[in-house]
Each structure stands twice: as C-alpha cells, then as structure tokens.
C-alpha positions in Angstrom: -18.3 -36.1 -3.5 -16.6 -32.8 -2.7 -18.1 -29.4 -3.2 -16.0 -26.4 -4.2 -17.1 -23.2 -2.5 -18.1 -20.5 -4.9 -16.5 -17.2 -4.1 -19.0 -14.5 -3.6 -18.8 -11.4 -5.8 -19.8 -9.0 -3.0 -20.7 -8.8 0.7 -24.2 -9.9 1.7 -24.6 -6.5 3.4 -24.4 -4.6 0.1 -26.7 -4.4 -2.8 -30.3 -5.7 -2.8 -29.8 -8.7 -0.4 -32.2 -8.9 2.5 -29.4 -8.2 4.9 -28.5 -5.1 3.0 -32.0 -3.8 3.0 -32.2 -4.4 6.8 -29.0 -2.5 7.4 -30.2 0.3 5.2 -33.5 0.5 7.2 -31.5 0.8 10.4 -29.3 3.5 9.0 -32.4 5.5 7.8 -33.7 5.5 11.4 -32.4 8.9 12.6 -31.8 8.1 16.3 -30.0 4.8 15.4 -28.0 6.6 12.7 -26.8 9.2 15.1 -25.7 6.4 17.5 -23.9 4.5 14.7 -22.1 7.6 13.6 -20.8 8.2 17.1 -19.8 4.6 17.5 -17.9 4.6 14.1 -15.8 7.5 15.3 -15.1 5.8 18.6 -14.0 2.6 16.8 -11.5 4.6 14.7 -10.1 6.7 17.5 -9.8 3.6 19.8 -8.0 1.6 17.1 -5.7 4.5 16.4 -4.8 5.4 20.0 -4.3 1.9 21.3 -1.8 1.3 18.5 0.2 4.4 19.1 -1.4 7.0 16.8 -1.6 10.3 18.8 -5.0 11.2 17.4 -5.8 14.2 19.6 -2.2 15.5 19.4 -2.2 15.4 15.6 -5.5 17.3 15.6 -4.3 19.9 18.0 -1.1 20.5 16.0 -3.1 21.0 12.8 -5.4 23.4 14.5 -2.4 25.5 15.3 -0.9 25.2 11.9 -1.2 27.6 8.9 -3.9 25.4 7.3 -6.7 28.0 7.6 -4.4 30.6 6.1 -3.7 28.3 3.1 -7.4 27.7 2.6 -8.0 31.1 1.0 -5.2 30.5 -1.5 -6.3 27.0 -2.4 -10.1 27.2 -2.4 -11.8 27.8 -5.8 -14.8 30.1 -4.9 -16.5 29.3 -8.2 -16.5 25.6 -7.8 -20.0 24.0 -7.9 -20.0 21.0 -5.5 -21.8 17.9 -6.8 -24.8 16.7 -4.8 -23.1 13.5 -3.8 -20.3 15.4 -2.1 -22.7 17.4 0.1 -24.2 14.5 2.1 -23.0 13.3 5.5 -20.2 10.7 5.3 -17.3 9.5 7.3 -19.3 10.3 10.5 -19.2 14.1 9.6 -22.4 16.0 8.9 -20.6 18.1 6.4 -18.6 15.2 4.9 -15.1 16.4 3.9 -16.1 20.0 3.7 -15.1 20.8 7.3 -12.0 21.3 9.4 -12.7 18.3 11.7 -12.6 15.9 8.8 -9.4 17.4 7.4 -7.6 17.5 10.8 -8.7 13.9 11.6 -7.9 12.5 8.1 -4.3 11.4 8.8 -5.0 9.6 12.1 -8.1 8.0 10.6 -6.0 6.8 7.7 -3.5 5.3 10.1 -6.3 3.5 11.9 -7.5 2.1 8.6 -4.1 0.8 7.7 -3.7 -0.9 11.1 -7.1 -2.7 10.6 -5.9 -4.3 7.4 -3.4 -6.4 9.4 -5.1 -6.2 12.8 -3.7 -9.6 13.9 -0.1 -8.4 13.4 1.8 -6.2 15.9 2.6 -3.4 13.4 3.5 0.1 14.1 1.3 2.8 12.4 4.2 3.7 10.2 4.9 0.1 9.1 1.1 -0.5 8.4 0.8 2.7 6.4 3.9 1.9 4.4 2.7 -1.6 3.7 -0.7 -0.3 2.6 0.8 2.1 0.2 3.5 -0.2 -1.2 1.1 -3.0 -1.8 -0.6 -0.8 -4.4 2.6 0.9 -5.7 4.3 -2.5 -6.2 1.5 -3.6 -8.5 1.3 -0.3 -10.3 5.1 -0.3 -11.0 4.7 -3.3 -13.2 2.4 -1.4 -15.5 3.9 2.1 -15.6 4.7 3.7 -18.9 8.5 3.8 -19.7 8.6 7.5 -18.8 6.4 9.1 -16.2 7.0 12.9 -16.3 3.7 14.0 -14.9 1.2 12.3 -12.6 -2.1 13.2 -11.1 -3.5 11.8 -7.8 -7.3 12.2 -7.9 -9.1 12.5 -4.5 -5.8 13.1 -2.8 -7.3 14.2 0.5 -4.5 15.4 2.9 -1.8 14.1 0.6 -0.8 10.8 2.2 -1.4 8.9 -1.0 0.2 11.7 -3.1 3.5 11.8 -1.1 3.8 8.0 -1.3 3.3 8.2 -5.1 5.8 11.0 -5.4 8.5 9.2 -3.5 8.1 6.1 -5.7 8.1 8.0 -9.0 11.0 10.2 -8.0 13.1 7.0 -7.5 13.0 6.7 -11.3 12.6 10.3 -12.4 13.7 13.0 -9.8 12.2 15.6 -12.1 8.7 14.1 -12.1 5.8 16.5 -11.5 2.9 15.4 -9.3 -0.5 17.1 -8.9 -3.0 16.3 -6.1 -6.7 17.1 -7.0 -9.5 17.1 -4.4 -13.0 18.5 -3.9 -12.2 19.6 -0.3 -10.2 22.8 0.1 -9.9 21.9 3.8 -8.1 18.7 3.0 -5.9 20.4 0.5 -4.9 23.1 3.0 -3.8 20.3 5.4 -1.9 18.7 2.5 -0.1 21.9 1.9 0.9 22.1 5.6 2.5 18.7 5.2 4.2 19.6 1.9 7.4 21.0 3.5 9.3 21.1 0.2 6.4 22.4 -1.9 6.9 19.3 -4.1 3.3 18.9 -5.2 0.8 21.1 -7.0 -2.4 21.1 -5.0 -5.6 21.7 -7.1 -9.1 22.3 -5.8 -11.5 20.9 -8.5 -13.9 18.3 -9.7 -12.5 15.1 -11.2 -15.5 14.8 -13.5 -14.6 18.1 -15.2 -11.1 19.2 -14.7 -9.4 22.1 -16.4 -6.4 20.1 -17.4 -5.5 19.9 -21.1 -5.9 16.8 -23.3 -3.2 14.1 -23.2 -1.4 15.8 -20.3 -0.6 13.0 -17.7 1.4 9.9 -18.0 -0.2 8.4 -14.9 -3.5 9.0 -12.9 -4.2 7.3 -9.6 -7.5 7.0 -7.7 -6.6 5.8 -4.3 -9.5 4.8 -2.0 -11.9 7.1 -3.9 -14.4 5.0 -5.8 -16.2 3.7 -2.8 -17.1 7.3 -1.9 -18.8 7.9 -5.3 -22.1 7.1 -7.0 -21.6 5.0 -10.1 -22.5 7.8 -12.5 -19.8 10.0 -11.1 -17.3 7.2 -11.3 -18.1 6.7 -15.0 -17.7 10.5 -15.7 -14.4 10.5 -13.9 -13.2 7.6 -16.0 -14.2 9.5 -19.1 -12.3 12.6 -17.9 -9.2 10.5 -17.1 -9.2 9.1 -20.6 -9.2 12.6 -22.0 -6.4 14.0 -19.9 -4.2 10.9 -20.0 -1.7 10.8 -22.9 -1.9 7.8 -25.3 -0.3 4.8 -23.5 -0.8 6.5 -20.1 -1.8 4.5 -17.1 -4.9 4.7 -14.8 -4.4 2.9 -11.5 -7.1 2.4 -8.9 -6.9 0.9 -5.4 -10.0 0.5 -3.2 -12.1 -1.9 -1.1 -12.3 -5.4 -2.7 -15.9 -6.7 -2.9 -14.5 -10.2 -3.2 -12.3 -10.0 -0.1 -13.2 -12.7 2.4 -12.2 -10.2 5.2 -14.7 -7.6 4.0 -17.4 -10.1 3.3 -16.9 -11.6 6.7 -16.9 -8.4 8.8 -18.9 -8.8 12.1 -22.4 -7.3 11.9 -21.5 -4.4 14.2 -18.6 -3.4 11.9 -20.4 -3.7 8.6 -23.3 -1.7 9.9 -20.9 1.0 11.1 -19.0 1.0 7.8 -22.2 1.3 5.8 -23.6 4.1 8.0 -20.6 6.3 7.2 -20.3 5.4 3.5 -23.5 6.4 1.7 -22.6 5.0 -1.7 -21.6 1.5 -0.5 -24.5 -0.3 -2.3 -23.5 1.3 -5.6 -19.8 0.7 -5.2 -20.0 -3.0 -4.1 -22.2 -3.9 -7.0 -20.4 -1.8 -9.7 -18.5 -3.5 -12.4 -15.4 -1.3 -12.6 -13.6 -3.3 -15.2 -16.4 -3.4 -17.7 -17.0 0.3 -17.2 -13.3 1.0 -17.9 -13.6 -0.9 -21.2 -16.9 0.9 -22.1 -15.3 4.3 -21.8 -12.4 3.3 -24.0 -9.6 2.0 -21.7 -7.5 -1.1 -22.3 -8.2 -2.9 -19.1 -5.1 -4.8 -17.8 -5.5 -6.5 -14.5 -7.2 -6.7 -11.1 -5.1 -7.8 -8.2 -6.0 -8.5 -4.5 -3.1 -6.3 -3.4 -3.8 -6.8 0.4 -6.4 -8.6 2.5 -9.0 -5.9 2.1 -8.2 -4.0 -1.1 -7.8 -4.6 -4.8 -5.7 -2.8 -7.4 -7.1 -2.2 -10.9 -4.9 -1.1 -13.8 -5.9 0.2 -17.2 -4.1 2.0 -20.1 -5.3 4.6 -22.6 -4.9 3.1 -26.0 -2.0 4.3 -28.2 
C-alpha cells in the first residue's frame, strides 16, 4: 500500500508548533537575539558580495547622493506611525525608519533574489529580473483591459515599482504609477533612483490613505504582508477595496507558507529569518484568500510563482 504525502500548510517553525515556540524563546533571549541579528546581516552581505553585488559601494554612493535632501520634501511630518512599524526588524533597531535600512535595501533585495535560485549561477540582475517577472507574468493574465493608474503599496526604494511601471508602460505609455510607503528614508532613496521622475512617491499609511474612492485600476502589495500583523493586513485590504475602481485588480506576491523550500530551511536559517521578521507567526498562519473574500473582493487565484513565493490575485466586484 502506498501513502501519499500530505502537503503542509505552513512551516513547523511558525505558528504554535513546539519548534516555533522554541525558536521564539531563543529570539526573546536578548544576548542570543543580538547575535542572531548580527548573523542575519552577515548572511545577507555574504550572499550579495560573493555573487557580485557591490554592497558597500552601493551604500557609499547613496550616502553621497541627494537622498537626505529629498527626505524633507517627501516626509509627512504629521504622519502617526503604527506601533507595528516601530519595532526592530530586518536586523535594524529602528526598522525601516533609518538611513542604514534605506541605503542597504537594494543590495539586500538582490541577495534575496539570488537565494531564490541559489543552485543556479545567476547574475544579480538576472535573478532580480526573474523574481519580478515571475510575479508580473501571473498578474498580466488578470489585469483589467485598461490600466491608467496603478499603486504600489509598500514600495520601499522603488525596485518593485520600477519593474511594475516598465511592464505597464509596454501596454500604456501614459500610465501613472504611485509608490506608497511608511518610510520617508526609503522613499528618498527611491526618488534618487527615479532619474526620469516617472513615479509619484507618497509617504503615508496604507490602512488610511488620502486617495479618493475608485481611483486605481491596479494595486500591488509586493513582499509586504509578511511584515504586517494580521489586523493591519485586513485594514489595508479594506482600504484597497475603497480606492480600487470597480473591476480593478489587487495583486499580492509574498513568501509562500506551502513552499517546500521555505518549510525545509535549515534550522540556522529559519531562526535567523524569524529573528528579523517579528510578524512571522501571524503571517504564516493567516488565511489571505478568506480575508480577501470577507472584505468584499472576488478572489481569483493563488499561484506558486517561484520556488519561495506565491502570487495572489483578486478583483473588486463590478
């Protein structure tokens, strides 16, 4: 008699499993946490530099760029940061609200892309393009007929936004794209990279934007949900429904809880990952699809778009 293996819904190191509780206890031990945080940074930098990403050079160039001048123009001094955004994550004590995080975001993203296909001899540029296109290829099948205005929520330093803009411009050169983020530091770096001033960069909360009802044809959330507590995600979905036009598309790409690669991470790596992502337990046990339906979206599909990530598509009803 043969037995069919049952695919696990999430990694054992997330949620309420005993392994997850053990990892959480380790992370809560301050001396160990400090060590984990340092090691997580080393892993990222080592991955990047051994694969041709000039981490320190990129940081140095951004330090000498006009980013800090742009900061004053972009930052909303009246913005009230949510509590979840003011905790340490990504190995930075100030999370994304610091220049080190903003200056290191691009090389860190390159390292992340390389790790998706770590057994293949890819250049950083090829890995990044493959990562972005794996999402955009799925999205393109579900786009509204006309996309005149799009919003990239949690745009960081603009890597996801520029890739989205390029894909959309192939169909509509006049498309308008906005990048929204909670970090003015990240947005200032995005503005440095936006040589053609092609994107509108907006400092604000995705839960309560100042955009008008029914404005956007497309909203993307690219590698954002795993950085959010579940209640914030639900509120963002509700806001997306408000500012999407009827028939508009919401597209999400993020870590895939069902990915055998993520579920099978070596202990050292999943401990490091969890130590820099404080909302991992909530994300990996959160039913994204059901929540989309509950807030009024027409859920369309979930696709394992690369070995580590999934793409989720939903539409606002007509």
